[in-house]
Steps between C-alpha positions, in 0.01 A plus 500: 500500500765584245656216314869553420677309231829406661645314199695807387561644845837493652497612863776705647745264674630572852639851557852535366464247227257687276753652269697184456177297444380727223851536345505119477177519309671753267794260465271218401368719219861592403569129461195469279643774271834319498331184379363703207844632411433841647719696740388363835317785673174449678263737692188491715264769615360457845201674652406434870706181504348363174683459173286691251741518209773271363743544219837396357723622222372416148636757251647231274194276482265791477712708266431787736774716658264602777424143610702527820398304815388819679284615209338161469426486879361853499276429208377176662433675836319799324274246319435313825441800701301686231713814528815625334591656835626257758527702820595297811649227283860372518706375212760223556745460213825295482694770327532879560243672270626678181395854413191378300380286782564775760276727302216238482540438879455870566205529263336204665545659838668197653571578867800274551752327269715218621769366272766234521823553292630838396543571127833671421401559135143633515398532862287801578535490881848624526702248297497723186251774596257544790166600356317413815687781677424780256324749720325675212303193414146502643498153647750309710497127600690353785784288359696217668767308312704191584235257606640154402748688293751214475233259383352740249850603373626142474193399275592784260876427515447131429258585213743727326804268564306221331404721214869596450606136510242418237588799274874568549 
């Protein structure tokens, strides 16, 4: 008989609620980033209904321009899965990925990306460029945007409004 540690397991909720459920997990991580003074973006990597990677923005605290939520979640998932390739995994992130993160997503072979709010300044799924649609690239993930978009966008808007009030 196989013993399964269920402490870290998060089962897939009823059909139709999965994307929102995992996006709420990413939002929780975004709020953790905000508490640390970072731009509130969070991400989770999910494989077979189980969260295998978590991350949130930490470029300020880590003094690392690559410390985006997606990169942190991919690194965590790769360590937990024992492979830098993550085929069959899904990435849920509160903000449309930038070009750097889009490249990492493709290299990791993530099968599906679900994001919340669009990013008019650096978004790489059509807001600025659409790297995921470049036919010449050798790998393409399925992309879905707009899951809990208002909630994800409001978190960011409120963060930046508070920052502007603090530093006029």
